[in-house]
C-alpha positions in Angstrom: 0.0 0.0 0.0 1.3 3.5 -0.8 2.7 5.4 2.2 0.1 8.2 1.8 -2.8 5.6 1.9 -1.3 3.9 5.0 -1.1 7.2 6.8 -4.7 8.0 5.8 -6.0 4.7 7.1 -4.1 5.0 10.3 -5.4 8.6 10.9 -8.9 7.4 10.2 -8.5 4.6 12.7 -7.1 7.0 15.3 -10.1 9.3 14.7 -12.5 6.4 15.1 -10.9 5.3 18.4 -10.8 8.8 19.8 -14.4 9.4 18.7 -15.6 6.3 20.4 -13.9 7.5 23.6 -15.7 10.9 23.3 -12.5 12.9 22.4 -13.5 15.0 19.4 -10.3 17.1 19.3 -7.8 16.6 16.5 -4.1 17.1 17.1 -2.7 16.9 13.6 0.9 16.6 14.6 0.2 13.9 17.1 -2.1 12.1 14.6 0.6 12.1 11.9 3.2 10.8 14.4 0.8 8.1 15.5 0.0 7.1 11.9 3.7 6.6 11.3 4.0 4.4 14.4 1.1 2.3 13.3 2.5 2.0 9.7 5.9 0.9 11.1 4.2 -1.7 13.3 2.3 -3.1 10.4 5.4 -3.3 8.2 7.2 -5.2 11.0 4.1 -7.4 11.7 2.6 -8.2 8.4 0.1 -10.7 9.8 -1.3 -8.3 12.4 -4.7 -6.7 12.0 -5.1 -3.0 12.0 -7.0 -3.2 15.3 -4.2 -5.2 16.9 -1.6 -2.8 15.6 -3.5 0.1 17.2 -3.8 -1.8 20.4 -0.1 -2.7 20.4 1.1 0.9 19.6 -1.2 2.6 22.2 -0.8 0.2 25.2 
């Protein structure tokens, strides 16, 4: 998947998780950094699901 698409999916997932938690604020710098962490995790753990990657990155 292209890096821009990976970042977009990771930021969407972050928004979803934060929205479910009632946090509607968007910190674009933090979101970008978190997207990069999730992308790196997924590259290193190709069999992981996106949900498990988010869980592992944000323990």
